[in-house]
Short mmCIF file of the C-alpha atoms (twelve columns), coordinates in Angstrom:
data_MODEL
# 
_entry.id   MODEL 
# 
loop_
_atom_site.group_PDB 
_atom_site.id 
_atom_site.type_symbol 
_atom_site.label_atom_id 
_atom_site.label_alt_id 
_atom_site.label_comp_id 
_atom_site.label_asym_id 
_atom_site.label_seq_id 
_atom_site.Cartn_x 
_atom_site.Cartn_y 
_atom_site.Cartn_z 
_atom_site.pdbx_PDB_model_num 
ATOM 1   C CA . MET A 1   83.470 37.855 96.993 1 
ATOM 2   C CA . SER A 2   79.667 37.075 96.193 1 
ATOM 3   C CA . GLU A 3   76.652 37.439 98.491 1 
ATOM 4   C CA . TRP A 4   74.231 34.758 97.652 1 
ATOM 5   C CA . ILE A 5   70.561 35.935 97.560 1 
ATOM 6   C CA . ALA A 6   67.568 33.463 97.096 1 
ATOM 7   C CA . ALA A 7   65.768 34.349 94.075 1 
ATOM 8   C CA . CYS A 8   62.963 31.993 93.710 1 
ATOM 9   C CA . ALA A 9   62.333 28.321 94.114 1 
ATOM 10  C CA . VAL A 10  63.529 25.900 91.442 1 
ATOM 11  C CA . ASP A 11  59.856 24.836 90.598 1 
ATOM 12  C CA . ASP A 12  59.183 28.676 89.855 1 
ATOM 13  C CA . ILE A 13  60.650 28.353 86.300 1 
ATOM 14  C CA . ASP A 14  59.856 26.122 83.669 1 
ATOM 15  C CA . PRO A 15  62.390 24.775 81.202 1 
ATOM 16  C CA . GLU A 16  63.209 27.460 78.466 1 
ATOM 17  C CA . ASP A 17  61.781 30.183 80.608 1 
ATOM 18  C CA . VAL A 18  62.687 33.384 82.571 1 
ATOM 19  C CA . ILE A 19  61.314 35.236 85.314 1 
ATOM 20  C CA . PRO A 20  62.202 38.563 87.035 1 
ATOM 21  C CA . PHE A 21  63.877 39.096 90.460 1 
ATOM 22  C CA . ARG A 22  64.317 42.300 92.088 1 
ATOM 23  C CA . HIS A 23  66.768 42.911 95.053 1 
ATOM 24  C CA . ASP A 24  67.722 46.267 96.744 1 
ATOM 25  C CA . GLY A 25  66.290 48.071 93.723 1 
ATOM 26  C CA . VAL A 26  68.417 46.101 91.182 1 
ATOM 27  C CA . ASP A 27  66.429 44.152 88.531 1 
ATOM 28  C CA . TYR A 28  67.709 40.558 87.571 1 
ATOM 29  C CA . ALA A 29  66.490 37.799 85.036 1 
ATOM 30  C CA . VAL A 30  66.776 34.255 86.112 1 
ATOM 31  C CA . TYR A 31  66.524 31.721 83.378 1 
ATOM 32  C CA . ARG A 32  66.175 27.895 83.184 1 
ATOM 33  C CA . SER A 33  67.659 26.066 80.127 1 
ATOM 34  C CA . PRO A 34  66.012 23.380 78.167 1 
ATOM 35  C CA . GLN A 35  68.495 20.842 79.782 1 
ATOM 36  C CA . GLY A 36  67.261 22.292 83.455 1 
ATOM 37  C CA . GLU A 37  70.379 24.513 84.043 1 
ATOM 38  C CA . PHE A 38  69.950 27.721 85.837 1 
ATOM 39  C CA . PHE A 39  71.437 31.217 84.880 1 
ATOM 40  C CA . ALA A 40  71.113 34.731 85.909 1 
ATOM 41  C CA . THR A 41  71.627 38.101 83.897 1 
ATOM 42  C CA . ALA A 42  70.912 41.892 84.455 1 
ATOM 43  C CA . GLY A 43  67.355 42.322 84.151 1 
ATOM 44  C CA . HIS A 44  67.298 44.925 81.432 1 
ATOM 45  C CA . CYS A 45  68.387 44.654 77.846 1 
ATOM 46  C CA . THR A 46  71.588 46.862 77.211 1 
ATOM 47  C CA . HIS A 47  70.001 48.535 74.124 1 
ATOM 48  C CA . GLU A 48  67.063 50.620 75.613 1 
ATOM 49  C CA . ARG A 49  66.756 49.017 78.947 1 
ATOM 50  C CA . MET A 50  63.606 46.861 78.280 1 
ATOM 51  C CA . PRO A 51  62.746 44.335 80.797 1 
ATOM 52  C CA . LEU A 52  64.153 40.972 79.721 1 
ATOM 53  C CA . CYS A 53  61.561 38.887 81.662 1 
ATOM 54  C CA . ASP A 54  59.196 39.974 79.107 1 
ATOM 55  C CA . GLY A 55  61.275 38.541 76.058 1 
ATOM 56  C CA . LEU A 56  61.189 35.107 74.203 1 
ATOM 57  C CA . VAL A 57  63.704 32.465 75.347 1 
ATOM 58  C CA . MET A 58  64.948 30.059 72.831 1 
ATOM 59  C CA . ASP A 59  67.339 27.548 73.619 1 
ATOM 60  C CA . ASN A 60  69.894 29.411 75.437 1 
ATOM 61  C CA . THR A 61  68.879 32.849 73.962 1 
ATOM 62  C CA . ILE A 62  66.902 35.785 75.211 1 
ATOM 63  C CA . GLU A 63  65.235 37.767 72.860 1 
ATOM 64  C CA . CYS A 64  64.555 41.604 73.902 1 
ATOM 65  C CA . PRO A 65  60.521 42.225 73.479 1 
ATOM 66  C CA . LYS A 66  61.151 45.753 72.029 1 
ATOM 67  C CA . HIS A 67  63.668 45.674 69.017 1 
ATOM 68  C CA . ASN A 68  64.105 41.938 69.172 1 
ATOM 69  C CA . GLY A 69  67.887 42.002 69.980 1 
ATOM 70  C CA . ARG A 70  69.287 38.795 71.420 1 
ATOM 71  C CA . PHE A 71  71.746 37.636 74.160 1 
ATOM 72  C CA . ASP A 72  73.122 34.203 74.984 1 
ATOM 73  C CA . TYR A 73  71.987 34.297 78.580 1 
ATOM 74  C CA . THR A 74  74.561 31.500 79.754 1 
ATOM 75  C CA . THR A 75  77.458 33.858 78.771 1 
ATOM 76  C CA . GLY A 76  75.667 37.486 78.562 1 
ATOM 77  C CA . LYS A 77  77.152 37.836 75.001 1 
ATOM 78  C CA . ALA A 78  75.154 40.026 72.704 1 
ATOM 79  C CA . ALA A 79  74.374 38.257 69.338 1 
ATOM 80  C CA . GLY A 80  73.884 41.453 67.067 1 
ATOM 81  C CA . ALA A 81  72.537 44.717 66.472 1 
ATOM 82  C CA . PRO A 82  70.684 46.556 67.724 1 
ATOM 83  C CA . VAL A 83  72.239 45.117 70.864 1 
ATOM 84  C CA . LEU A 84  75.977 45.564 70.974 1 
ATOM 85  C CA . VAL A 85  76.878 45.564 74.637 1 
ATOM 86  C CA . ASP A 86  76.863 42.036 76.570 1 
ATOM 87  C CA . LEU A 87  74.517 41.480 79.388 1 
ATOM 88  C CA . ARG A 88  76.222 41.202 83.019 1 
ATOM 89  C CA . THR A 89  75.848 37.685 84.299 1 
ATOM 90  C CA . PHE A 90  75.685 36.380 87.785 1 
ATOM 91  C CA . PRO A 91  76.733 32.993 89.404 1 
ATOM 92  C CA . VAL A 92  73.856 30.640 90.271 1 
ATOM 93  C CA . LYS A 93  73.655 27.908 92.733 1 
ATOM 94  C CA . ILE A 94  71.024 25.776 93.950 1 
ATOM 95  C CA . GLU A 95  70.392 24.757 97.524 1 
ATOM 96  C CA . ASP A 96  67.521 22.959 99.032 1 
ATOM 97  C CA . GLY A 97  65.189 23.611 95.978 1 
ATOM 98  C CA . THR A 98  66.110 27.300 95.858 1 
ATOM 99  C CA . VAL A 99  67.867 29.305 93.092 1 
ATOM 100 C CA . HIS A 100 70.475 31.629 94.593 1 
ATOM 101 C CA . ILE A 101 72.141 34.219 92.570 1 
ATOM 102 C CA . GLY A 102 75.607 35.538 93.645 1 
ATOM 103 C CA . ILE A 103 75.728 39.381 93.779 1 
ATOM 104 C CA . GLY A 104 78.322 41.972 94.694 1 
# 
């Protein structure tokens, strides 16, 4: 069962962008797709643990700022070398203009 944590306001993230969120010492990345949907993943690249919030968002892809590894942030799927391990994803819901992440 997920615990829902308020991560940010809907207006804090522009379409096709990512912001960081930290809760209980764990880093998350919160995304807004070009279509206005919200997603959340682990906050660091699975290759060398670089913060993904410093990466480039293009369509439904986040590119790691260090070695340009890419992930589909909607599914967490690694898109090829150097990243080979998928990202953990988390459920997201919107309530009263706030983005909540399901953790646990």
